[in-house]
N, C-alpha and C positions, 0 to 999 in steps of 0.2 A: 259675212264667217270668215271667208278663209283669213282677213286681214286680222279677224278677233282672236282668231287662233293662233294667228302670229306672234302678238303678240303675249298671248297667254304663254305660247312656248317659251318665247323671250323671257318673257320676269319669271318661267319656272326656271329655267336654264342660270340668270343671277340665282335666284334664292338658293339654288344645290349648287352652286359653284360658291357663295360665298359663307355656306354651311360647310361644305367640305373642306375650302380653304382654312377654315377656323379651327375646325374639329383636327383635321393634319395637324395644323402650326401646336396645336395643345400637344398632342401627341406627339410629334416629334420630341418638340421641348422636354415635355416629362422623360418617354423615354430613354434619349441621350443623355439628362442628365442621371437618370437610374445606372444609365449604361458604364458612364464617367466616374461615378462612384463606386459603383461594383467594381470596374475594371481596376480603377485604382486600388481600392482595399485589398481585392486581390492580389493584386502586383504585386505590392507595395509587403505584404505579410508573406509573400513567398521568398523577396529580396531579404526580411529580416530574418526569416528561417536560414539562409544560406547564408548570410552572414555572421549568423552565431554560429552556424555550423563550421564554417570558415576560421572562426576565431578558435573553435574549442580545439579544432585539427593543432590550429599553430600552436597552442599552449601546449596541447602532447608532446608535441615536436620539440617544443623549445628546451625543455630541459636533457634531453636527447638528443639534440642534434650534435652531430661529430664536427664543428667546426671546420677543422682541418682538412675537412674535403674542398673547402672553397680555394688553399691553396696548394696541397697534395694531388688534386685530379685536375686534366687538365687533358689528358688523348686517349683514345681509346683502349691501348694498350694498359692503360691503368687499373682496367677491371678484372686486373688479375691479382690486386694488393686484396689483404686484410681489411684495410680502411675501407673499400668500395665496399665489399661483402658484408662488412656487419651495416655498411650503410643503409644498403640495397636490401638487405633481410627486413630493418627495422623501418623503412619505407614500402615496401612490398605488404608490409603486416598491417602497417597502419591504412593505407590504402584500402586492403579488403572488409577492415574493422568497419571504415566509417562508409563505405559504396561509393567513394569516389570515383569519377571518370578517370584522374589522371591527380598523379600526386609523384612531383619532382623539384630537384633544387636546380636551379642556374645560374651563373655567371655572366659578368664582361669579362674578356682576355683583356692583356694588354695592348694588343693590336686592334682592340676597337669589337671584335666578332660574339653576338650572344651565342653563348653554347650551352647546352645540356651538361649534369652536371652525373646525378644518381637519379636513376625513373624506377617508380615503384611498380610499374606491368611488369607482368614476368616477361624473361628473355624473348621467349619464343613467340612472346602477342607481334603482330603484323606492328602495331603503331609505337612496340617498345623504341626507345632512342637511346642511343651509346654515349658515353662522356666524347663529348668534343662535337656530337650532331648541332648544326645550327638549330638555331630555335626559328618557328619560321614567323616570315616579317610581320604577319598580323599582331603577333603577342609583343613585338616589341617596343613598340609605344607605352605600353602597360608598363612592360617589365622593364623600361627605361626610368619611367615616374618610381619604380618599388626601388631600382639601385640611389636615386636621387633621396630616398628617402618616408616617399609616401607609403605608407599601405593603402592598396588598391583592393578595393573590396568587390563584391559583385555587385552590379549596379542596372546593368542592360543586359540582352542574349548577345553572347559575339557571334555572328556569322561567318565561321572556318570553313578552312577546306577539308578539316574531318571531322565537322559536324558540326551542331547550332550547343554552343557553352557558355556555363557563367565563370569568369576566369578572376581568380583574386591572387595576389601575390603580397609578401609579405618581407620585408626588408629583413637580413639574419646581418646583424653587428657581432663584430668580433674585434676586439681593442679598440672601440668607440670608433670605429669605420662600417661600413657597411659593405661587409665581405661578397656577398651573393644574396639568392631570395629563392623562398619556398614559393612555390607554383602549386595551386589548387584547381582542377578545372571541375567543374561540374556539369555533369547530361544534359543538356537543353531541349531536346529535341522534342519529348512530351511536352513540355509548357511552354515552347514556342508552336505546338502544332493546338494545343489547345485557343492559346492567346489568337492566334492566326484565325481560327474559329470562329471565335465570340468577335472578330473585326469585321469578320465576312458576315454570319450570319445573323448579325444583331442589325445592321443596315437593311437585310431582306425582311428583319421582323417587323421592324419600326414601320415600312412600307406598308406590310399584308396588315398591320394594325391600322395604320392610317386608313385603310380603302376598307376595314371591316367598321372603324367607328365613324370615315362618313358617310357610310353607308347606314349604319343603326342611327345617326344622325339625321339625314335626309327621311327614313322614316318615320320617326319619333318624335322627331320636332321640326316640322316641317312649318310650325309656327313663329318659327325663331325671326323672321322679317316682322311677324306680326304682332309685338310686344303685348304684355296683357292691357295695357292703360288705352291702346287703341279697339279693345274689345265692345266698345258702345256703339264704335263707329260701324262696325259688323253685326249688328243687333238690331230688327226691328222692335221698335219703340212700343207698339201695339199691342203684338199678339207675343213678343218675345222669341221668335222666331228667330233663323239668321237671314240676312238682307241680301241685297244682289251684290254689295258689297262685298261680303263673306262669301257669297259662292267665286265671284272672280277670283279672292283670296284662294280659296279651297280649290278651283282647278286648276291654278297656277303652281299651287303648293302639293297637288298628287296626282299622280298621273292612273286615271283609272282604267284607259285602253290598255289590254292586253295583260291586267297584273291577277285580275278576275274576273266572272261573268257578271255585267252589275247593267241596270234599267232605269230608264228616267221616265220619271211620272208628272205629266204637267196637266195644272189644275187652274181654270178661270170660272171664278163666282159671278154667274148670271145673275143681272136685273140687281146689283149692286146700287148704280145711279137711280134708279127706281125707288130704291127704300132709304136714299137720302133724301130725294126729290120729297117724298111723300109723308115719311115720319122724321126726316131729321139725319143730322149727320150721328148723333149720339147712337140711333138706332143702325146707321149703317156701322158702327165702330161693332157695336152687339153682334152683325151680322155677320162682321168679319171672325170676329174671335170666337163664334159659334161654328164658324165653318170652320176655322182653325182647330176645334176642338174633337171635332168630327175627323176630319185629316188625320192627326196625330193618333185618335183612337186606333184608326184603323191599320196604320202602319207600322212593319217590323220596328223596333226602339234599337235598331243600327243604322236606321236612316236618318239621311239630314232632308230637314226641311228647310224652305228658303222660299221667302216672300219676297216677289218681284215687283210687285208693284201695287196699285190700290185692290186689284181683285184678280192679279194672278200671283200663282205660286209653282214652285217645282219639286219634287222630291228624288232622289238619288239613292238608291237602295241597291245593295250589294246578293250574290246570290241567289236569285230568286228566277223560278220560270214562267213563263209566259202563263200557264194557266192557273200557278198563283198568286200573278198578276190580277189576272182577269177576274177569279173569287174576291179579291183584294177591292178589285170596282164593284163587284156587285153588293157585296159588304156596304161600302161608303154608300150606293146608290140608295138601298134599304134605309141606313140612316136617318138619311137626307129626308127621306119621303117619311121617317115617324117623328122628325123636326119639325115636318112640316104640319104638325097635328096639331103642336102645341106654340106655332108663332103666328103673328098676325098678317105675316105675308110668305110668301112663297121661298123656301131656301131651291135653288139650281145650280147644281155645281156640273161644269164641263169638263171631262175627265179626256184623260190621251195620254197613250203610254209606247213607250219600245224598248225591246232589249237591246243592247250592244250585239252589234254584229260583224263580225271581223271580213264577210265576203261586202259589205256595204258602207261600214262605217270606216272611217281613215282616223277618227278620235271622238270623244264624249259628246263634241260640239255637233258632228253631224247624226249622232242620236237623240239629242236636245230636238234638233231641230227633226226630225221624224217624230217624236213623242208631239213637238207641235204641233203638227200637220193632222195627228190622230185625234189629237183635241179638238181644233176644227170641223173636222168631219165628223165629229161626236156632235158638237155644237149645232152643226146643221140639221141632222138628225131630232133631235132635241130641245129643240127649241121651246122654251118653255118663257113665258109674261113673270117676273114677278112684279105680282100688283097684290094688292089686298085682296083677302080672300073675300070680300062680300064684293065683288068686283066681277 
């Protein structure tokens, strides 16, 4: 019995593992595709909007840009000039209207330094940069690209010492030469937090979905290892009941123990050999069918009935008390007696049952064993010879 239980447990684990892996793979692939598509669509849409905003700001300043600033402004003392004050007022006004984080102009000096010129921030702001302040090193690569004539539009989040930003640089041309650049920086802290959260939370959601989907698949689709074309192999041809193979499959695909109270009913048709010998196998088949009809008429609809052999049957019932089972057996015995009044031979069914008990049963096989012993005790007490009524 222990060997049989080990085989069933091993088969159950294999089936559950197959279902879980298949379901998890489907969930992971599906969710990953959905995440990737939604992530890229959202991110690309955000980038498109930022690039459009940056281009609009550049176009707004293009006509009003005082290009002399790129030649006339070089050191901090130049902030007292009228040129600087006019340029700063325009830059500050545009920055307020557009709600960008930073708006400024910059250039590369003859000494090769990259410096700020006009900053759109208020002068009392902690991040304000004066004329001649050096551009931060992390900005120089993009700034150099703009000075080489390339328009640098927001494409990805830049992680800088002053926060997460989207940076744009537009080359400013004067007399067919690039005089300097217009720098636009959009705050990206909120976007960074959002997309970072998405990258962290999504795998956790996918993992949780895998567990939920696998649990549902195991509970509802246990027969995935037993495709439809195998159903005939699990059905008793004579009675239409499930057969021994079906019982082994169901036991391996369903964890009875611990999920809910269940009971096992064992039945044996007494005297089948005598009926076959005295009346022929056709009568024996009718004997079996009629006994099956009696059994099915007495058990609840949610019970599973299996024909284990020529005259042996097993019924697995859910959520029924010992008193209910005792009453059911009495009804079955009464129907057998009624049937005896109609037939030429005696009907007799030996019945035993057991309710799953955690104190004595490790698994359903132990419960089946106790029900089988109960049936043989019943057989000893109610031994009836199935013979012709006239005998």
